[in-house]
N, C-alpha and C positions, 0 to 999 in steps of 0.2 A: 597272292603269286606264290608257287611252290617254290621251295628252297633251290632246287636244281636251276630253275628258270631265272631266279633271282641271281644266282652265282654266275649263269650264263651272261646275263645282262651286264653284270659287273665286270666279266671277263672281257666282253665286247668293248666296253668303255676304257678298261685298263690297256687293251690293246692298242687304241688309238693314242694313248698318252703314256706308253711304256718308257718313253725317253726321259720322263720326269724322275723315275727311281734313281738312274745313275748320278744325275744332277744332285739329288739330295743325299745320296751316300757320299759324293765327293765333297759338298759343303760341310756335312756333319763330321767327315773323315778328316778334313784340313784342321778344324778347330782341335779335335783330339789328337792329331798328329803334332799340332803346335804345343799342346799340353805336354805330351811326352818329351819333346825337345827342350822345353822349359823346365820340366822337373824329370830328369834322366833317371833318378831313383825309381820311378815308376815302371821302367822296363829293364830287366836284368842285362839285356846286351847293349844298352844305350851307352856310347862312348867306350865301348871295347873294341878290340880288333875284329870281332865276330859279328858286329853291326852290319859291315858290308855284306857278309854272306847271308844274312837274313834278309836283307834288302834285294839281293840278287835271287833270293829264294821266292819273294813276292813276285818280282819281275817274271821269273820262269813260270810261275803258277798262271799269271796273265797270259804269257806267251802261249802256254797249253791251251787255255780257252780260245785264243785267238786262232791257233792251229786246227781245234775241232771246227770253228766257223769256217775257216778257209777250205778244209777238207769237204765240208757239207756243201757249201755252196758251188765249189767247183765242179761237184758231180751231179749237179740238178739241172733240169731243163728250165726255160723261160717261164715265168709266171708262178713259180713255186719257191718257197723258202727265201723270201724278200724281206725287204725293209718297208714294205708299205704300211701306211698308218690310217688310210681312210677306210679300211675294213678287209675281211678275210679273202684271199684270193688263192686259187689252187686250180690249174687247168688239168693237172695229173696227180696222181698219189705216188709219193716217193716210197719205195718199200725195200730197195736194195742199198748196198754199201753201208753207210753208217745207219740208215733208216732201217736196217735188218736187226740192228742191236738195240736201238732207242728210238722213241717216237719224237722226241723233241730236242735233237742234237743242237740246234742254234741257241736254246735257253741253257742248255748244259755249257755250251761255249761261253755264254754271256755270263754264267754265274762264276766261272773260274777267271774270266777276264776281270770282274769287279771285286772277286775274293782278294786279288792280289793288292789293290789299294787299300782294302778294308783291313788286310793283316798288317799294312805299314803302320797303322795306328798303334799297334801293340797293345790295343785295348780289348781285353778278353769279353767285356760285356758287349761292346760294340760289334765285335766280330759275330758273336752268338746272336745278338739282334739283327745283323745283316742276313745271317743265314735263314733265320726264322720269318723275317719280312719279305725276303726273296721268295721263299716257299709260298707264303700266303698269296702274295702278289701275283707270282706266276702260276700257281695252281688254277686261279680263276681264268686266266688268259688261256692256259693249256685246255680247260674245260670248254671254252667258248670256241676254241679252234676244233676240238674233237667234235662238238656237237655240228658244227659247219661241215667237217669233212664225212661224218656220219651220214648226214642228210644228202650229201652230194653223191658219194661213192657206195652207200649202202653196205651190203654184205661184204664187198671187196675190203673196205675199211675195217669192219668188225672183225673179220677173220685175220687180218694182220695185227690189229691192236691187242687181240686176245693173247698172242705169244710174243709180243714185243713190249718191253718195259717202257713206262713214260719217261723216266728220267735217269735211272741208274742203269748203264748199259749192261746187256748180257752178251759179252764178248764172243762166247761160244757159238753164237747164232750168225756171226757174221757171213755175208754173202757178197761176193763182188758187185761193184756198182755196174748197172746196166748201161750208163753211158760214160764216155771218157772224161779226164779232168780238163777244165777249161780255164786256164791262166787268165784269159781275157775277162771272163766273168768275175773271178776273183778281183782282178785289178779294178775293175768297174765298180763292183758292189761292196768291197771290203776296205777300200782305201780310208773311209772314215774311222773305222775300228783301229787300224794300224796307226794312223795319226794320233787319235785319242789316246791310245795306249801309252805311246813314248811321250806325248805332251804331259801327261798326268804324272808320270813317275819323274820326268825332267822338273815338273813344277814342285814336286815334293822335295826333290833333292836341293834345288835352289832354295825353297821356302825354309827348309831346315837349316841350311848353312847360314842363312840371313840370320834367323833366330839365334843361333849360337854364335853369331858374329865370327864366323869362319868363311873362308873362300876356297875350302877344300873340295870344288865341285867334282862331280863324276863326268869327266869330260867325254868319255865313251858315251855315255847316256845322252848327254847334251848334243853330241854329233849325230846319234841315232835320231834324236828329236828333229833336228834341223833338216835331216835327209828325209824323214817322213814328211814333214811340211812341204818340201820341195817336190816330192813325190805325189803328194795329195794336190798340189797346184796344177803340176803337169797332167796327171791323170784326169782331173776335173776338166780342164781345157780339152784333152783328146776326146772325152766322153760327150761333150757338148758342142764341139766345132769341128770334129772329124769323124770318120767311121773306123779309125784304126782298132777300137775296142768292140766293134760290133761284131757278133758272131751269130748267124742264123739259129734260131731255136734256142738260144742261150741268153 
């Protein structure tokens, strides 16, 4: 089997199980975060007034990633840029809006969303390993997606891909999205990401305070977590039991 075909096959398999990587990162990150809390001397900002600002920076980076996903999903039609796991799906080729500056904006958003928790560990080796593993992991997924799109859309895809970077945005190439922003689609598709982001950061906050035998919780963060859980439950109900979030073609 040629190397390109082998990488494409690996990418198709990884695409179906791409939710495993975040769980692995979270598991290892939790262990390393606990180590930092137990041995505060391993992180220069630990137990200093600046620790909270570092944690807020980590949260901000994850929110940036979520924002990229929200903007991307909000400007795309149905059956594109989805969370499907069974296989590749694309009824049309997105080339405007954020897709005019980067070919894989959702994976760019995922990177920043998961970089935040990785940075919370304050472990340089783990952060570096996360970046390298993420690239190797998603490089194959991106290759499989691009092979699928190339076969389906032919020259249209090739012309767009030739001047649009795969992962690092070329902001000077931005063109306005062809379709308007759909808040309903965002609420329907990205409720999982919003909930996961705040649950993870709230978990680390509670976990860290318990390890240090403190009770100085970040109640703003815990409140945001509770609100995201309520929102998730409500949106899930609306999605499956009503047509409130339905929007034709989105």
